[in-house]
N, C-alpha and C positions, 0 to 999 in steps of 0.2 A: 203291408205296404210301407215303404220308406218314404217319408215326407221331407225330412231334413237330415242331412248327412254331413259330418265333419264340421259342426258348428261349435262355437264357444259356449260352454255351459254357464259361465259367469262373466257377463260383460264388464263387470267392475274390476276384473283382474288388472293389476297395475303394470303388467308387463305385456309386451307384444307377443302374441301367441298365434301359431299357425296350426290350426286343426284340420287342414285340408287332407292330411294323410290318413285321418281316421274316417274311412269310408267302408261302412258295413254293406255286405251283400244280403239279399233276401235270405239265402241259406244260413248265413251267420246269425241273422236275427232269429230265424226259426230254431237254430241250435241253442241260442241263448235262452229263449223262452222255454225250451224243453228241458235244458240242463240246470237252469238257475233254480235256486231254492229260496223260499221266503225267509227273510231275516227281520228281526225287530228293528224298527227305525231308530229308536233311541240307542240301542246297542251298536247299530251300524254307524251312527254319527260319531260314536266314541272310539270305534275300533277299525272302521274301514276308511281308506283314503278315498276322497272324492276327486273326480277327474275334471279338468278344465274343458275337455272335449266330449261331445255327445252326438247322438243321432236320435231321431224320434219318428214315430209313425203310428199307423193304425193296425189292429189285428182283427181278423174276422174269426169268430168262434164257430165251432161246428153247428151250433144251434141257430146261427144267423145273426147273433148279436155282435156288436162292434165295440172294441175297447181301444185304448191308446197305450203306447209304450214309450219309454225313454231309456236309452242305454248309454252309459258312460264308458269311456276308454279303460277305466280301471275295473271293469266287470261288475259295476253296481248299476242297478236299473230300477225302474218302477213300471208297474202294470196297473192301469186304471181300468176297472171293470165297468160294464154297462150299468150296474146298480149304483155307481158313484163311489164305491169303495176303492181303495188303492193298496197295493202290495209293494213292499220294497224287496228287491231281489238281489242276490249275489251269485255269481257263477264262477266257482272255484276252478272248474275244468274247461272253461272257454279259452280258446286260443285264437290266433289270427291277428287282427289288428289291435287286440287287447294287450294291455301292459300288465305284467305281474307286479 
């Protein structure tokens, strides 16, 4: 379920930013969560660009547990699991409203 779509990821950005065009659909979120691969957070901070626009929401797992997700426009995301752990994700093959 998408709870927030097309929002600024970093409010402190010094420039005027319009994230309204970054609008994920439910299917794009499902594809991201299926195709994305876990990445090391420290390596990601050094090698992956972070996006100023993001979407977030909740995911229902097949066993009934609920987690949360956040996906940025540059195909980086996080998945917070019900046990409190968090995974950083990157989806090299995701397309649509994502930017390469």
